[in-house]
DSSP file (Angstrom, degrees, kcal/mol; ACC not computed):
  #  RESIDUE AA STRUCTURE BP1 BP2  ACC     N-H-->O    O-->H-N    N-H-->O    O-->H-N    TCO  KAPPA ALPHA  PHI   PSI    X-CA   Y-CA   Z-CA
    1    1 A X              0   0    0      0, 0.0     2,-0.3     0, 0.0    26,-0.1   0.000 360.0 360.0 360.0 125.6  204.8  -64.9   -4.1
    2    2 A X        +     0   0    0     24,-0.1     2,-0.3    22,-0.1    24,-0.2  -0.547 360.0 180.0 -76.0 134.6  204.1  -61.2   -3.5
    3    3 A X  E     -A   25   0A   0     22,-2.5    22,-2.0    -2,-0.3     2,-0.5  -0.976  22.8-154.8-135.8 150.6  201.1  -60.5   -1.5
    4    4 A X  E     -A   24   0A   0     -2,-0.3     2,-0.6   100,-0.3   102,-0.4  -0.987  13.5-167.7-123.5 119.8  199.3  -57.4   -0.2
    5    5 A X  E     -A   23   0A   0     18,-2.6    18,-2.8    -2,-0.5     2,-0.2  -0.935   7.8-158.0-113.8 119.7  197.2  -57.9    2.9
    6    6 A X  E     +A   22   0A   0     -2,-0.6     2,-0.3    16,-0.2    16,-0.2  -0.640  13.1 174.8 -97.4 152.1  194.8  -55.2    3.9
    7    7 A X  E     +A   21   0A   0     14,-2.0    14,-2.6    -2,-0.2     2,-0.2  -0.959  38.5  47.1-146.2 163.5  193.3  -54.4    7.3
    8    8 A X  E     +A   20   0A   0     -2,-0.3    12,-0.2    12,-0.2   101,-0.2  -0.591  50.9 116.0 102.5-167.0  191.1  -51.7    8.7
    9    9 A X        +     0   0    0     10,-0.6     2,-0.3    -2,-0.2   101,-0.2  -0.291  25.0 136.8  93.3 179.2  188.0  -50.1    7.4
   10   10 A X  E     -d  110   0B   0     99,-1.8   101,-2.8    -2,-0.1     2,-0.5  -0.924  55.3 -45.9 140.2-162.8  184.5  -50.2    8.9
   11   11 A X  E     +d  111   0B   0     -2,-0.3     2,-0.3    99,-0.2   101,-0.2  -0.935  56.2 161.5-113.7 127.5  181.5  -47.9    9.5
   12   12 A X  E     -d  112   0B   0     99,-3.0   101,-2.8    -2,-0.5     2,-0.2  -0.852  35.9-108.6-134.6 171.1  182.0  -44.5   11.0
   13   13 A X    >   -     0   0    0     -2,-0.3     3,-2.0    99,-0.2    73,-0.2  -0.649  53.3 -76.9 -95.1 158.0  180.0  -41.2   11.3
   14   14 A X  T 3  S+     0   0    0      1,-0.2    73,-0.2    -2,-0.2    -1,-0.1  -0.264 119.5  28.0 -52.0 138.3  180.9  -38.1    9.4
   15   15 A X  T 3  S+     0   0    0     71,-3.1    70,-0.7     1,-0.3    -1,-0.2   0.194  97.5 113.3  92.0 -14.2  183.9  -36.3   10.9
   16   16 A X    <   -     0   0    0     -3,-2.0    70,-2.3    70,-0.2    -1,-0.3  -0.210  59.3-121.2 -84.6 176.2  185.4  -39.5   12.4
   17   17 A X        -     0   0    0     67,-0.2     2,-0.3    68,-0.2    67,-0.2  -0.840  21.7-178.6-121.8 156.6  188.6  -41.2   11.5
   18   18 A X  E     - B   0  83A   0     65,-2.3    65,-3.4    -2,-0.3     2,-0.5  -0.983  14.7-146.4-146.7 151.3  189.8  -44.5   10.2
   19   19 A X  E     - B   0  82A   0     -2,-0.3   -10,-0.6    63,-0.2     2,-0.4  -0.989  10.1-164.8-121.8 131.3  193.2  -46.1    9.4
   20   20 A X  E     -AB   8  81A   0     61,-2.5    61,-3.0    -2,-0.5     2,-0.3  -0.878   8.7-162.0-105.6 143.8  193.7  -48.6    6.6
   21   21 A X  E     -AB   7  80A   0    -14,-2.6   -14,-2.0    -2,-0.4     2,-0.4  -0.936  10.4-166.3-128.4 153.1  196.8  -50.7    6.5
   22   22 A X  E     -AB   6  79A   0     57,-2.0    57,-2.3    -2,-0.3     2,-0.5  -0.918   7.9-162.8-140.9 109.3  198.4  -52.7    3.7
   23   23 A X  E     -AB   5  78A   0    -18,-2.8   -18,-2.6    -2,-0.4     2,-0.4  -0.812   7.3-156.1 -98.9 128.6  201.2  -55.2    4.5
   24   24 A X  E     +A    4   0A   0     53,-3.0     2,-0.3    -2,-0.5   -20,-0.2  -0.818  19.5 163.8-105.4 142.3  203.4  -56.4    1.6
   25   25 A X  E     +A    3   0A   0    -22,-2.0   -22,-2.5    -2,-0.4     3,-0.1  -0.975  43.6  50.8-150.0 161.0  205.3  -59.6    1.7
   26   26 A X  S    S+     0   0    0     -2,-0.3     2,-0.3     1,-0.2   -24,-0.1   0.614 101.9  41.6  89.2  11.1  207.1  -62.0   -0.6
   27   27 A X  S    S-     0   0    0    -26,-0.1     2,-0.5   -24,-0.1    -1,-0.2  -0.944  88.0 -81.0-167.1-175.3  209.3  -59.6   -2.4
   28   28 A X        +     0   0    0     -2,-0.3     3,-0.2    -3,-0.1    -3,-0.1  -0.913  35.1 175.7-106.9 129.4  211.6  -56.6   -2.2
   29   29 A X    >   +     0   0    0     -2,-0.5     3,-1.7     1,-0.1    24,-0.2   0.211  39.8 117.6-118.5  14.9  209.8  -53.3   -2.1
   30   30 A X  T 3  S+     0   0    0      1,-0.3    -1,-0.1    23,-0.1    24,-0.1   0.756  90.8  28.5 -64.6 -24.8  212.6  -50.8   -1.7
   31   31 A X  T 3  S+     0   0    0     -3,-0.2    -1,-0.3    22,-0.1    -2,-0.1   0.220  98.4 118.6-115.8  16.2  211.9  -49.1   -5.0
   32   32 A X    <   -     0   0    0     -3,-1.7    21,-3.4    20,-0.1     2,-0.5  -0.334  59.0-130.9 -81.5 160.7  208.2  -49.8   -5.3
   33   33 A X  E     -E   52   0B   0     19,-0.3    66,-3.6    20,-0.1     2,-0.4  -0.939  21.2-164.3-107.6 132.4  205.4  -47.4   -5.5
   34   34 A X  E     +EF  51  98B   0     17,-3.0    17,-3.1    -2,-0.5     2,-0.3  -0.950  13.6 173.9-119.2 137.7  202.4  -48.1   -3.1
   35   35 A X  E     -EF  50  97B   0     62,-2.5    62,-2.6    -2,-0.4     2,-0.4  -0.913  25.6-138.7-138.7 165.1  199.1  -46.5   -3.6
   36   36 A X  E     +EF  49  96B   0     13,-2.8    12,-2.7    -2,-0.3    13,-1.7  -0.986  24.2 172.4-122.1 135.4  195.5  -46.4   -2.3
   37   37 A X  E     -EF  47  95B   0     58,-2.8    58,-3.4    -2,-0.4     2,-0.3  -0.948  12.8-153.5-136.8 163.8  192.5  -46.2   -4.6
   38   38 A X  E     -EF  46  94B   0      8,-2.9     8,-2.8    -2,-0.3     2,-0.5  -0.946  10.8-149.7-137.5 155.7  188.9  -46.4   -3.9
   39   39 A X  E     -EF  45  93B   0     54,-2.5    54,-1.7    -2,-0.3     6,-0.2  -0.869  17.9-157.7-127.7  96.0  185.7  -47.4   -5.7
   40   40 A X    >   -     0   0    0      4,-0.6     3,-1.9    -2,-0.5     2,-0.3  -0.367  39.9 -85.4 -66.7 153.1  182.7  -45.6   -4.5
   41   41 A X  T 3  S+     0   0    0      1,-0.3    -1,-0.1    50,-0.2     3,-0.1  -0.438 113.1   1.2 -61.9 122.6  179.4  -47.3   -5.3
   42   42 A X  T 3  S+     0   0    0      1,-0.3    -1,-0.3    -2,-0.3     2,-0.3   0.586 116.6  96.9  75.7  10.4  178.2  -46.4   -8.7
   43   43 A X  S <  S-     0   0    0     -3,-1.9    -1,-0.3     1,-0.1     2,-0.1  -0.771  78.2 -90.0-126.3 171.4  181.3  -44.2   -9.4
   44   44 A X        -     0   0    0     -2,-0.3    -4,-0.6     1,-0.1     2,-0.1  -0.381  50.2 -90.6 -77.6 157.6  184.5  -44.6  -11.1
   45   45 A X  E     -E   39   0B   0     -6,-0.2     2,-0.4    -2,-0.1    -6,-0.2  -0.405  44.9-163.6 -65.8 143.9  187.7  -45.8   -9.4
   46   46 A X  E     -E   38   0B   0     -8,-2.8    -8,-2.9    -2,-0.1     2,-0.5  -0.993  18.6-136.4-135.1 129.1  189.8  -43.1   -8.0
   47   47 A X  E     +E   37   0B   0     -2,-0.4   -10,-0.3   -10,-0.3     3,-0.1  -0.708  25.2 176.5 -78.2 128.2  193.4  -43.0   -6.9
   48   48 A X  E     +     0   0B   0    -12,-2.7    13,-2.1    -2,-0.5     2,-0.3   0.744  58.3   5.4-108.9 -26.4  193.5  -41.2   -3.6
   49   49 A X  E     +EG  36  60B   0    -13,-1.7   -13,-2.8    11,-0.2    -1,-0.3  -0.994  55.8 178.7-157.2 151.8  197.1  -41.4   -2.5
   50   50 A X  E     +EG  35  59B   0      9,-2.0     9,-2.6    -2,-0.3     2,-0.3  -0.980   2.5 174.1-155.7 139.5  200.5  -42.7   -3.7
   51   51 A X  E     -EG  34  58B   0    -17,-3.1   -17,-3.0    -2,-0.3     2,-0.4  -0.986  29.5-121.6-142.7 159.8  204.0  -42.8   -2.4
   52   52 A X  E >   -E   33   0B   0      5,-0.9     3,-1.4    -2,-0.3   -19,-0.3  -0.826  25.1-130.0 -95.2 139.9  207.3  -44.3   -3.4
   53   53 A X  T 3  S+     0   0    0    -21,-3.4   -22,-0.1    -2,-0.4    -1,-0.1   0.843 105.9  35.4 -58.2 -36.6  208.9  -46.6   -0.9
   54   54 A X  T 3  S+     0   0    0    -22,-0.3     2,-0.3   -24,-0.1    -1,-0.3   0.177 109.7  73.9-107.2  17.8  212.3  -44.9   -1.0
   55   55 A X    <   -     0   0    0     -3,-1.4    -3,-0.1     2,-0.1   -24,-0.0  -0.913  66.7-142.3-128.0 156.5  211.1  -41.3   -1.4
   56   56 A X  S    S+     0   0    0     -2,-0.3     2,-0.2    -5,-0.1    -1,-0.1   0.669  70.9 104.5 -87.0 -17.2  209.5  -38.7    0.8
   57   57 A X        -     0   0    0     -6,-0.0    -5,-0.9     1,-0.0     2,-0.3  -0.446  49.2-176.1 -70.6 133.3  207.2  -37.3   -1.9
   58   58 A X  E     -G   51   0B   0     -2,-0.2     2,-0.4    -7,-0.2    -7,-0.2  -0.913  13.5-144.8-124.3 157.7  203.6  -38.3   -1.6
   59   59 A X  E     -G   50   0B   0     -9,-2.6    -9,-2.0    -2,-0.3     2,-0.4  -0.967  14.0-173.3-122.5 138.4  200.7  -37.6   -3.9
   60   60 A X  E     -G   49   0B   0     -2,-0.4   -11,-0.2   -11,-0.2     2,-0.2  -0.972  26.8-117.1-129.1 144.2  197.0  -37.0   -2.9
   61   61 A X    >>  -     0   0    0    -13,-2.1     3,-1.8    -2,-0.4     4,-1.4  -0.525  32.1-117.2 -70.7 147.7  193.9  -36.6   -4.9
   62   62 A X  T 34 S+     0   0    0      1,-0.3    -1,-0.1     2,-0.2   -14,-0.1   0.795 112.0  65.7 -54.1 -30.7  192.3  -33.2   -4.4
   63   63 A X  T 34 S+     0   0    0      1,-0.2    -1,-0.3     3,-0.0   -15,-0.1   0.695 115.3  26.8 -66.6 -20.6  189.2  -34.8   -2.9
   64   64 A X  T X> S+     0   0    0     -3,-1.8     3,-2.7   -16,-0.2     4,-2.2   0.472  84.7 129.6-121.0  -7.3  191.2  -36.1    0.0
   65   65 A X  T 3< S+     0   0    0     -4,-1.4     4,-0.1     1,-0.3   -16,-0.0  -0.263  80.1  16.6 -56.5 129.1  194.1  -33.5    0.4
   66   66 A X  T 34 S+     0   0    0      2,-0.5    -1,-0.3     1,-0.0     3,-0.1   0.277 126.0  58.2  89.6 -10.0  194.3  -32.2    3.9
   67   67 A X  T <4 S+     0   0    0     -3,-2.7    17,-2.2     1,-0.2     2,-0.3   0.675  97.1  56.3-117.3 -29.6  192.2  -35.1    5.3
   68   68 A X  E  <  -C   83   0A   0     -4,-2.2    -2,-0.5    15,-0.2     2,-0.4  -0.798  59.3-169.0-104.4 145.0  194.1  -38.2    4.3
   69   69 A X  E     -C   82   0A   0     13,-2.5    13,-3.2    -2,-0.3     2,-0.5  -0.988   4.1-161.8-134.1 125.3  197.7  -39.1    5.2
   70   70 A X  E     +C   81   0A   0     -2,-0.4     2,-0.3    11,-0.2    11,-0.2  -0.910  21.1 160.1-107.4 133.1  199.7  -42.0    3.6
   71   71 A X  E     -C   80   0A   0      9,-1.9     9,-3.3    -2,-0.5     2,-0.3  -0.973  26.1-130.3-148.3 161.7  202.8  -43.2    5.3
   72   72 A X  E     -C   79   0A   0     -2,-0.3     2,-0.6     7,-0.2     7,-0.2  -0.851   5.8-151.5-121.2 150.9  205.0  -46.2    5.4
   73   73 A X  E  >> -C   78   0A   0      5,-3.3     5,-1.9    -2,-0.3     4,-0.8  -0.930  15.8-170.6-113.3  99.6  206.5  -48.5    8.0
   74   74 A X  T  45S+     0   0    0     -2,-0.6     3,-0.4     1,-0.2    -1,-0.1   0.850  82.2  54.7 -64.0 -34.7  209.7  -49.7    6.4
   75   75 A X  T  45S+     0   0    0      1,-0.2    -1,-0.2    -3,-0.1    -2,-0.0   0.816 117.6  36.0 -72.6 -27.0  210.4  -52.3    9.0
   76   76 A X  T  45S-     0   0    0     -3,-0.5    -1,-0.2     2,-0.2    -2,-0.2   0.396 103.0-127.9-102.3   2.4  207.0  -53.9    8.7
   77   77 A X  T  <5 +     0   0    0     -4,-0.8   -53,-3.0    -3,-0.4     2,-0.4   0.902  64.5 139.1  52.6  43.5  206.7  -53.4    4.9
   78   78 A X  E   < -BC  23  73A   0     -5,-1.9    -5,-3.3   -55,-0.2     2,-0.5  -0.946  43.4-158.5-125.3 137.4  203.4  -51.7    5.6
   79   79 A X  E     -BC  22  72A   0    -57,-2.3   -57,-2.0    -2,-0.4     2,-0.3  -0.955  15.2-159.8-113.8 133.3  201.7  -48.7    4.2
   80   80 A X  E     -BC  21  71A   0     -9,-3.3    -9,-1.9    -2,-0.5     2,-0.5  -0.854  12.1-155.3-114.6 149.2  199.0  -46.9    6.1
   81   81 A X  E     -BC  20  70A   0    -61,-3.0   -61,-2.5    -2,-0.3     2,-0.7  -0.939  11.3-162.0-122.3 107.7  196.2  -44.6    5.0
   82   82 A X  E     -BC  19  69A   0    -13,-3.2   -13,-2.5    -2,-0.5     2,-0.6  -0.800   8.6-166.5 -89.5 117.7  195.1  -42.4    7.8
   83   83 A X  E     +BC  18  68A   0    -65,-3.4   -65,-2.3    -2,-0.7     2,-0.3  -0.929   9.8 176.9-112.6 117.7  191.7  -40.9    7.0
   84   84 A X        +     0   0    0    -17,-2.2   -67,-0.2    -2,-0.6   -68,-0.2  -0.779  58.1  19.2-119.8 162.0  190.4  -38.1    9.1
   85   85 A X  S    S-     0   0    0    -70,-0.7    -1,-0.2    -2,-0.3   -68,-0.2   0.917  84.2-160.2  45.2  52.5  187.3  -35.9    8.9
   86   86 A X        -     0   0    0    -70,-2.3   -71,-3.1    -3,-0.2     2,-0.3  -0.270   9.6-161.5 -67.2 148.7  185.6  -38.4    6.8
   87   87 A X    >   -     0   0    0    -73,-0.2     3,-2.5   -72,-0.1     4,-0.3  -0.862  35.2-102.9-127.1 158.8  182.6  -37.5    4.7
   88   88 A X  G >  S+     0   0    0     -2,-0.3     3,-2.0     1,-0.3    24,-0.3   0.836 118.3  65.5 -53.8 -34.8  179.9  -39.6    3.1
   89   89 A X  G 3  S+     0   0    0      1,-0.3    -1,-0.3   -49,-0.0   -49,-0.1   0.602  88.8  68.2 -68.3  -6.4  181.5  -39.2   -0.3
   90   90 A X  G <  S+     0   0    0     -3,-2.5    -1,-0.3    22,-0.1    -2,-0.2   0.563  74.3 118.8 -83.8  -7.6  184.5  -41.2    1.1
   91   91 A X    <   +     0   0    0     -3,-2.0     2,-0.3    -4,-0.3   -50,-0.2  -0.343  42.9  85.7 -61.3 134.6  182.3  -44.3    1.2
   92   92 A X  E    S- H   0 110B   0     18,-2.6    18,-2.8   -52,-0.2     2,-0.5  -0.951  81.0 -61.1 161.9-177.3  183.6  -47.1   -1.0
   93   93 A X  E     -FH  39 109B   0    -54,-1.7   -54,-2.5    -2,-0.3     2,-0.4  -0.859  49.2-151.4 -97.7 131.4  185.8  -50.1   -1.2
   94   94 A X  E     -FH  38 108B   0     14,-3.2    14,-2.0    -2,-0.5     2,-0.4  -0.842  12.7-172.9-109.0 138.8  189.4  -49.2   -0.8
   95   95 A X  E     -F   37   0B   0    -58,-3.4   -58,-2.8    -2,-0.4     2,-0.3  -0.969  17.4-139.4-127.3 142.8  192.3  -51.1   -2.3
   96   96 A X  E     -F   36   0B   0     -2,-0.4     9,-2.6   -60,-0.2     2,-0.4  -0.781  24.3-157.0 -95.3 153.6  196.0  -50.8   -1.9
   97   97 A X  E     -FI  35 104B   0    -62,-2.6   -62,-2.5    -2,-0.3     2,-0.5  -0.989  11.5-144.3-136.1 135.9  198.1  -51.1   -5.0
   98   98 A X  E  >>S-FI  34 103B   0      5,-2.9     4,-1.9    -2,-0.4     5,-1.1  -0.881  83.3 -11.5 -98.5 127.7  201.7  -52.1   -5.8
   99   99 A X  T  45S-     0   0    0    -66,-3.6    -1,-0.2    -2,-0.5     3,-0.2   0.891 126.2 -55.4  51.2  48.5  203.4  -50.3   -8.6
  100  100 A X  T  45S-     0   0    0    -67,-0.3    -1,-0.2    -3,-0.3     4,-0.1   0.891 122.4 -22.4  56.9  45.8  200.3  -48.7  -10.0
  101  101 A X  T  45S+     0   0    0      2,-0.4    -1,-0.2    -3,-0.3    -2,-0.2   0.490  96.5 120.7 104.9   3.1  198.3  -51.7  -10.5
  102  102 A X  T  <5S+     0   0    0     -4,-1.9     2,-0.3     1,-0.3    -3,-0.2   0.882  93.3   1.2 -63.7 -36.5  200.8  -54.6  -10.7
  103  103 A X  E   <S-I   98   0B   0     -5,-1.1    -5,-2.9  -100,-0.0    -2,-0.4  -0.986  70.8-156.8-152.9 145.6  199.0  -56.1   -7.7
  104  104 A X  E     -I   97   0B   0     -2,-0.3  -100,-0.3    -7,-0.2    -7,-0.2  -0.919  18.4-122.5-122.7 149.9  196.1  -55.1   -5.6
  105  105 A X        -     0   0    0     -9,-2.6  -100,-0.1    -2,-0.3     3,-0.1  -0.265  41.0 -99.9 -74.4 178.0  194.9  -56.0   -2.1
  106  106 A X        -     0   0    0   -102,-0.4    -1,-0.1     1,-0.2   -11,-0.1   0.633  62.7-114.1 -78.2 -14.5  191.5  -57.6   -1.7
  107  107 A X        -     0   0    0    -11,-0.1     2,-0.3     1,-0.0   -12,-0.2   0.091  21.5-134.2  96.0 148.0  189.8  -54.4   -0.8
  108  108 A X  E     - H   0  94B   0    -14,-2.0   -14,-3.2    -3,-0.1     2,-0.4  -0.995  20.0-120.4-141.1 140.0  188.2  -53.2    2.4
  109  109 A X  E     - H   0  93B   0     -2,-0.3   -99,-1.8   -16,-0.2     2,-0.5  -0.653  22.6-171.7 -88.5 130.8  184.9  -51.4    2.8
  110  110 A X  E     -dH  10  92B   0    -18,-2.8   -18,-2.6    -2,-0.4     2,-0.5  -0.987   3.9-174.6-119.1 125.9  184.6  -48.0    4.3
  111  111 A X  E     -d   11   0B   0   -101,-2.8   -99,-3.0    -2,-0.5     2,-0.6  -0.984   7.1-170.8-125.4 127.7  181.2  -46.6    5.1
  112  112 A X  E     +d   12   0B   0     -2,-0.5     2,-0.3   -24,-0.3   -99,-0.2  -0.962  30.1 140.1-117.0 114.2  180.7  -43.0    6.3
  113  113 A X              0   0    0   -101,-2.8    -2,-0.1    -2,-0.6   -26,-0.0  -0.997 360.0 360.0-156.6 143.5  177.1  -42.5    7.4
  114  114 A X              0   0    0     -2,-0.3  -101,-0.1  -101,-0.2    -1,-0.1   0.445 360.0 360.0 -94.4 360.0  175.2  -40.8   10.1
């Protein structure tokens, strides 16, 4: 059974950094797409980053470009989302996603507040 287990998140002040991680297990992910999306309170869901497991190209939403970095650890089957220079608008529940919604992690809360 394929599973996505998330870790990371928390409460930080504006300008600080956080790293989210998503570990995949129970399958083969060599050709999979992994993504991160978020759901801010009262707003629509937004995909913020996406990468293919076997490609170098990554995609970022304009709202996070230059501040967020997504990268993979192939040995650990883990995808990380490094978030820097966080702003209050980054507050929300963050989910990792396998193959554009085939499976989601359980979500982790990120709060950016002074």
